N, C-alpha and C positions, 0 to 999 in steps of 0.2 A: 429341406425342411421348411415349411412356409413359416409366417410369421404367427398365425394363430396356433398351429401347430407347437412353436417353440413357446409360447405362452402357455399353453396346455401342460408342456413339459415342466415349465418351471413352476407351475402350480402343482403338479401331481408331486414333485420334489419339495415341496413345502417353502419355496423360494418367494412367493406372493404371499400377502398378509392375509390372504383368504382363499376359500377354494370356490372358483366360479362355476356357475351351473350352466354358462354359455359361454363360447369363445368363436369370434368369427366378425366379418367385416360389417361396419354399419353405414346404411346410407338411408337418408331420409329427406324427402321433398316437401313435409308438410309446412303447412301457415306460410307459404310462400318463401322458405327459407331453405336452402339445399344444404346438406353437410354430409361428406362423405370421411370415414375414419377407417383407416386400414385393418387395425385390431382393436376388437374390444372384448376384454373377458368381464362378465357381469354376475354378481350374484344378488338375487331381489332378496332373499333371505335376510342376507346382511347388508344390504343397500350399500355395496360396494362396486366399483369400477376399476378398470385397469386401462387405458387407452393409448393405443402405440400410432407410431407414422412410420412409414418404412421408406428409404430412400435408396436407390437404385444406382446412382449416378456416378461419376466418377471424381466428385469433388466431397471434401470433407462438410458434414453437416453442421452447420452453424446454429446459434442462439434463436435465430430467429424464426427456424422450425419447429421450435418447441412453442414459442410464443404464438404463432399460427396454430399449430395443433389445440393448445389452449383456449384461443379464443374461439374455432371451431367447435370445438367439444360443449360449448355453452350452448349450443343448439340443440343438444340432447337432452330429452327430457327429463331423463334421471339425473343429469348434471342440476338443471335448473330446479329441480327437486330437493336437492342438498345432499344427493348421495357422495360418500367419500369417494375420491378419486385420486387415483396415481396415474403417473404418465411413463410410457417409453420411447424410445428412439432406437430404430435399427437402421442401421448404415452399411453400405459396402466396403466402403474405404476407411470409415474412420470420423474423429470429430474433431473440430477447431478448438485450440487450446482457448481457455478463459471462458469456455460457455455460461458459465455461474448458473448451474442448473439448480431449481427449487429442491426441496426436499421431496423423498418419494418418486424422484426420476429413475427411472432403468435405462443405461446404457446395452446396446447389443451391436457387435460387429463381428460379419462374417467371416469365418475363418475354423470350422462352422461357427453356426450362431453361439458367440460364447458371452456372457454377460460380463461387461467390464466393472457395473460399481450401482451401486444402491445411494443414491444422496438424498 
């Protein structure tokens, strides 16, 4: 199951705070700034976003990945406009201890994609 599909399933099962109208990847090279986000679920009606980063390597995902994701997401017009945003990290092998995740951050680990937590 792909990351966007996993997010769509989470939404259908009521595990997101909103029902997205669109789920997919986001890429933009506008305004001289490029941004690529692995998965974005969006609701224009509710002005809500769920943004995720997927890591397929053989190392546990560190807090720096989330910091980078949040930084890159700030280039999305909807985030700049103040839409309510939550984040997710997808990892093939897991997460480093002491990641200190902010509220509304979801963690998913493959086996199959299972939600570890909502923080």
